[in-house]
C-alpha positions as CSV (number, residue, x, y, z in Angstrom):
1,M,153.1,81.8,132.2
2,S,151.2,81.4,135.2
3,D,148.1,82.9,133.2
4,T,148.9,80.7,130.3
5,V,148.8,77.2,132.5
6,A,145.5,78.3,134.1
7,A,143.0,78.9,131.6
8,P,142.8,75.0,130.4
9,E,142.4,74.3,134.3
10,E,139.6,76.3,134.9
11,D,138.4,75.5,131.3
12,L,138.7,71.7,132.9
13,W,136.5,72.4,135.8
14,T,134.6,74.6,134.4
15,T,133.1,71.5,132.3
16,I,133.3,69.3,135.3
17,R,131.2,71.6,137.1
18,R,128.7,71.8,134.0
19,E,128.3,68.2,133.4
20,I,127.6,67.7,137.4
21,D,124.8,70.4,137.5
22,R,123.7,68.6,133.8
23,N,123.8,65.0,135.3
24,A,121.6,66.4,138.1
25,L,119.0,68.2,135.6
26,R,119.1,64.9,133.9
27,A,118.1,62.7,137.0
28,R,115.3,65.0,138.0
29,N,113.9,65.5,134.5
30,G,114.4,61.5,133.3
31,L,112.5,60.7,136.6
32,K,109.7,63.3,135.7
33,Y,109.6,62.3,132.0
34,F,109.9,58.4,132.6
35,T,106.9,58.9,135.3
36,G,104.7,60.7,133.3
37,G,105.3,63.9,134.4
38,R,104.5,66.7,131.9
39,F,106.9,69.5,130.7
40,V,104.3,71.4,128.7
41,R,100.8,71.2,127.8
42,T,99.9,70.5,124.0
43,A,96.9,72.4,122.3
44,A,97.0,74.8,125.1
45,T,95.9,77.9,123.1
46,P,92.5,79.1,124.4
47,R,89.9,78.4,122.1
48,D,85.9,77.4,121.9
49,L,83.9,75.0,120.5
50,I,81.6,76.5,117.4
51,W,80.5,72.9,116.0
52,R,80.1,69.1,116.4
53,H,79.0,66.7,114.2
54,G,79.6,63.0,115.9
55,K,82.8,63.0,116.3
56,A,84.0,65.8,114.1
57,E,84.5,69.4,116.1
58,V,85.4,73.0,114.8
59,W,86.8,75.0,117.3
60,R,87.8,79.0,117.2
61,Y,90.9,80.2,118.2
62,R,90.4,83.1,120.8
63,S,91.9,86.7,119.5
64,D,91.5,90.7,120.3
65,R,93.6,91.8,117.1
66,R,91.7,90.2,114.4
67,T,93.0,92.5,111.8
68,H,92.0,90.1,108.8
69,A,88.6,89.7,108.1
70,T,88.5,86.5,106.2
71,P,88.4,83.6,108.8
72,L,91.0,80.9,108.0
73,L,90.2,77.1,108.8
74,M,92.6,74.3,109.0
75,Y,92.5,71.0,109.4
76,V,94.8,67.7,108.7
77,G,94.0,64.1,107.9
78,L,92.0,61.4,108.9
79,V,94.8,59.5,110.7
80,G,96.3,62.9,112.5
81,R,95.7,65.0,115.5
82,Y,94.5,68.5,114.6
83,Y,97.1,69.9,117.6
84,A,100.2,69.3,114.7
85,L,98.9,72.9,114.3
86,D,99.0,74.1,117.9
87,L,101.5,72.2,119.5
88,F,102.6,74.0,123.0
89,P,102.8,77.6,123.7
90,G,106.1,78.9,122.0
91,N,105.7,76.6,119.3
92,S,102.0,76.9,118.1
93,F,101.2,77.4,114.0
94,A,97.6,78.5,115.2
95,S,99.0,80.9,117.7
96,K,101.6,82.6,115.6
97,L,98.8,82.8,112.9
98,L,96.7,84.6,115.4
99,A,99.3,87.0,116.3
100,A,99.7,87.9,112.6
101,G,95.9,89.1,113.1
102,F,94.0,85.9,111.4
103,D,90.4,85.0,112.8
104,V,91.7,81.1,112.9
105,Y,89.4,78.1,113.1
106,V,90.3,74.3,113.1
107,L,88.7,71.1,112.3
108,D,89.3,67.9,114.3
109,W,87.9,65.3,112.7
110,G,87.9,63.2,115.8
111,V,89.0,59.5,116.5
112,A,87.0,57.0,114.6
113,D,85.6,53.7,116.7
114,E,82.9,51.5,115.1
115,A,80.3,54.5,114.7
116,E,83.0,55.7,112.0
117,A,84.1,52.3,110.5
118,Q,81.3,52.7,107.4
119,N,81.9,56.6,107.1
120,T,83.4,57.1,103.1
121,I,85.5,59.6,101.6
122,A,82.1,61.3,100.6
123,N,81.0,61.3,104.2
124,Y,83.8,64.2,105.0
125,T,84.0,65.9,101.4
126,H,80.6,66.3,101.0
127,D,79.0,66.5,104.3
128,M,81.4,67.1,107.2
129,L,83.4,69.8,105.4
130,P,80.8,72.0,104.2
131,R,79.0,72.0,107.4
132,A,82.1,73.0,108.8
133,V,82.8,75.7,106.8
134,D,79.3,76.8,107.4
135,S,80.1,76.9,111.0
136,V,83.0,79.0,110.5
137,L,80.6,81.5,108.4
138,D,78.2,82.2,110.8
139,A,80.8,82.6,113.6
140,S,82.8,85.2,111.6
141,G,79.7,86.9,110.0
142,Q,81.5,86.7,106.6
143,D,80.9,84.8,103.4
144,E,84.0,83.5,102.0
145,L,86.8,81.6,103.9
146,N,90.5,80.7,103.8
147,I,91.4,77.3,104.0
148,L,94.4,75.4,104.8
149,G,94.4,71.7,104.4
150,Y,97.4,70.0,105.5
151,C,98.8,66.5,104.0
152,M,95.6,64.2,103.5
153,G,93.4,67.2,104.5
154,G,94.8,68.4,101.6
155,C,93.4,65.7,99.6
156,L,89.8,66.2,100.9
157,T,89.9,69.7,100.3
158,L,91.1,68.5,96.2
159,G,88.6,65.9,96.3
160,A,85.4,68.5,97.7
161,I,86.0,71.4,95.3
162,G,87.6,68.9,92.3
163,C,83.9,67.6,92.3
164,G,81.6,70.4,92.6
165,V,81.2,71.0,96.4
166,D,80.4,74.3,96.7
167,L,82.5,76.0,99.4
168,P,82.7,79.6,99.3
169,L,86.5,79.6,99.3
170,H,88.5,82.9,98.7
171,S,92.1,81.4,98.6
172,L,93.7,78.2,99.4
173,A,97.0,77.1,100.8
174,L,97.9,73.3,100.4
175,M,101.0,72.1,102.6
176,A,102.4,68.6,101.9
177,V,99.6,67.3,99.7
178,P,100.5,64.0,98.3
179,T,99.7,63.8,94.4
180,D,101.6,61.1,92.7
181,F,100.9,57.9,94.7
182,T,103.6,55.9,92.5
183,K,106.3,58.1,94.6
184,M,104.7,57.3,98.1
185,G,107.4,54.8,98.9
186,S,108.2,51.1,99.1
187,L,106.0,50.8,102.1
188,F,102.8,51.4,99.9
189,E,103.8,49.0,96.9
190,P,102.7,45.8,98.3
191,M,99.3,47.5,98.3
192,R,99.8,49.2,95.1
193,Q,100.7,45.7,93.5
194,G,97.7,43.7,95.3
195,Q,100.1,41.7,97.5
196,V,97.9,42.6,100.4
197,A,94.6,42.5,101.2
198,L,92.9,45.7,102.6
199,D,90.4,44.1,104.6
200,D,93.5,42.2,106.6
201,L,94.5,45.4,107.6
202,L,91.3,46.2,109.4
203,D,90.8,45.3,113.1
204,E,87.5,44.2,115.0
205,T,85.8,47.8,114.8
206,G,86.2,48.2,111.0
207,N,88.7,50.6,111.1
208,V,93.1,50.4,110.5
209,P,94.1,50.6,113.8
210,A,96.2,53.6,115.2
211,S,98.8,50.7,116.1
212,L,99.1,50.3,112.6
213,I,99.1,53.7,111.4
214,R,102.2,54.5,114.1
215,A,104.1,51.3,113.0
216,S,104.1,52.3,109.6
217,F,105.9,55.4,110.1
218,R,108.6,53.6,112.2
219,V,109.1,51.3,109.4
220,R,109.7,54.3,106.9
221,K,112.6,55.3,109.4
222,P,113.5,52.2,111.4
223,T,116.5,53.4,113.2
224,S,114.9,57.1,114.0
225,E,114.0,55.4,117.5
226,L,117.7,55.0,118.3
227,V,118.4,58.4,117.2
228,V,115.3,60.1,119.4
229,Y,116.7,58.7,122.6
230,A,120.3,59.4,121.8
231,N,119.4,62.8,121.7
232,L,116.9,62.4,124.8
233,W,120.3,61.5,126.8
234,Q,122.0,64.5,125.6
235,N,119.5,67.0,125.9
236,L,117.7,65.4,129.2
237,W,119.2,68.2,131.3
238,N,117.7,71.0,128.9
239,D,114.0,72.2,130.1
240,D,113.2,73.6,126.7
241,Y,114.2,70.6,125.1
242,M,111.9,68.5,127.0
243,E,109.1,70.5,126.4
244,A,109.3,70.2,122.9
245,F,110.6,66.7,123.0
246,Q,107.6,65.8,125.1
247,A,105.1,67.7,122.9
248,F,106.1,66.2,119.8
249,N,106.4,62.6,120.9
250,E,102.9,62.7,122.4
251,W,101.6,64.2,118.9
252,A,104.0,61.6,116.7
253,N,102.5,58.6,118.7
254,D,98.8,60.1,118.8
255,A,97.9,58.3,115.8
256,V,94.2,57.5,115.2
257,P,92.2,54.5,113.3
258,F,91.7,55.4,109.6
259,P,87.7,54.5,109.1
260,G,87.5,51.4,107.3
261,T,85.3,52.1,104.3
262,A,87.2,56.0,103.5
263,F,90.6,53.7,103.7
264,R,89.5,50.9,101.2
265,E,88.1,54.0,98.8
266,F,91.5,56.0,99.5
267,A,93.2,53.0,98.9
268,N,91.2,51.6,95.7
269,D,90.5,55.2,94.0
270,W,93.7,57.1,94.9
271,L,96.3,55.0,95.9
272,I,96.6,52.0,93.6
273,P,95.5,53.3,90.6
274,N,97.2,56.5,90.9
275,G,93.8,58.6,90.5
276,V,94.6,62.1,91.0
277,M,97.8,62.0,88.1
278,N,95.5,59.6,86.0
279,R,92.6,61.6,86.7
280,T,90.5,58.5,87.3
281,L,88.6,59.9,90.7
282,H,85.3,60.0,91.3
283,I,83.8,60.6,94.5
284,R,79.7,59.8,94.6
285,G,80.0,59.9,90.8
286,H,81.2,62.9,90.3
287,R,84.8,63.3,88.6
288,I,87.5,65.0,90.2
289,D,88.7,68.1,88.1
290,L,91.1,70.3,89.7
291,S,90.6,72.6,87.1
292,R,87.2,73.9,89.1
293,I,89.5,75.1,91.8
294,K,89.3,78.9,90.8
295,A,90.3,80.6,94.2
296,P,94.5,81.2,94.5
297,V,96.4,78.1,96.1
298,L,99.5,78.4,97.8
299,C,101.4,75.1,97.4
300,L,103.9,74.3,100.5
301,I,106.5,71.3,99.7
302,A,108.8,69.9,102.1
303,E,111.8,68.8,100.3
304,K,113.3,66.4,103.3
305,D,109.5,65.0,103.8
306,D,109.8,61.5,104.7
307,V,105.8,61.2,104.7
308,V,105.0,62.4,101.7
309,P,108.0,62.4,99.5
310,L,108.9,65.2,97.3
311,A,108.7,63.3,94.2
312,C,105.0,62.6,95.4
313,A,104.1,65.9,96.4
314,E,105.6,68.2,93.6
315,P,103.1,67.6,90.5
316,L,100.3,69.3,91.9
317,P,100.9,72.8,90.8
318,G,100.8,72.0,87.5
319,L,97.4,70.0,87.9
320,L,95.8,73.4,89.2
321,T,95.1,74.8,85.7
322,G,92.1,76.5,86.5
323,T,93.5,79.1,89.0
324,T,97.2,81.2,89.7
325,V,99.3,78.7,91.9
326,K,102.3,80.0,94.1
327,T,105.1,77.3,95.0
328,V,107.0,77.1,98.1
329,R,109.7,74.9,98.6
330,L,111.2,74.3,102.1
331,P,114.5,72.4,103.0
332,A,112.4,71.0,105.7
333,G,111.0,67.5,106.8
334,H,106.7,66.9,107.2
335,V,106.5,68.2,110.6
336,N,108.7,71.0,110.2
337,L,106.3,72.8,107.9
338,V,104.4,73.6,111.1
339,T,106.7,73.6,113.8
340,G,110.2,75.0,114.7
341,K,112.7,77.1,112.7
342,A,111.2,76.5,108.9
343,A,107.8,77.3,110.1
344,D,108.8,80.5,111.4
345,Q,111.2,81.6,108.9
346,V,109.4,80.3,105.8
347,T,105.9,78.7,106.1
348,I,103.8,81.1,108.4
349,P,105.8,84.2,106.4
350,A,104.6,82.5,103.5
351,I,101.2,82.3,104.4
352,V,100.6,85.6,106.3
353,D,102.2,87.3,102.9
354,F,99.3,85.0,100.2
355,F,96.7,85.4,102.2
356,G,96.8,88.7,103.2
357,K,97.8,90.0,99.7
358,H,94.5,88.1,98.3
359,E,92.5,90.1,101.1
360,K,93.8,93.4,100.2
361,E,93.1,92.4,96.5
362,K,89.3,91.5,97.7
363,A,89.1,94.9,99.6
364,A,90.2,96.8,96.5
């Protein structure tokens, strides 16, 4: 009898002591977080700058175990920061690809200001991207490379190769790339219907301000901040959670301005007329023809994506008629493609297998 009665009492006191300990940790971590203390450093994987043009930079991640000769260049779009691909130690897409033996590079487009306001899409697809590719080939001593384009980074890749820019591409991975812009959601419908003047979205620098970029993501999920801070309170005692929370929150709030001229072009040529699906896209007078892509392609699609919805991303494989395409769908959100368990269990193994397989075929 005594044993039966004592067990619940022991459980109760264990729970009370645990909550007392956790509240002490909540107080410590809350004070640290809300006064600007750091739990972890983002973009911490060691790297070396190999190229710079204006604000754009290419970095090579350090490694002493490069078993794949073909270099891998990764990049995101013009409004996100590259370190989504190198979030923090233990949760870094770049470092996990390094561990798999790849020679990994990242292209950072930089933070646009007045100097970039007149940049066109062609400045990125025809000028900067080929130069960045050349810097990777020079550093690696190879004559071909693999490219991984994430979100709008994939759009820039399609735009470059599709209109004839000569990139010595061995294999291509495209992650969460918007394709059918009629499926981007209600947030963009006012622009598509001509109800918003594009120039009204520009600030005094001539760019779409970062604050508007951030607000556009919040509007998609208006209650998300309430959920975020409710979860923060529940897990404030947990140092591992605080590391991940701070790193992700820093990246999510670190949107950058969209160069004004490139924004107008993207809206007028890609978004409003649904240019990819309707095959009406031109860059510098050259029509984008996706059948020009001859290198093998891996398409990674997030089924729970609230940035690039599933219906927006899933038509892309069917448009790549000039090559072989492997499609991998993940039950994940936009960012989970490159962070957390989904990245560890599906994205990274799929990329390692895809690039590794085609490198072996090249060697044979």
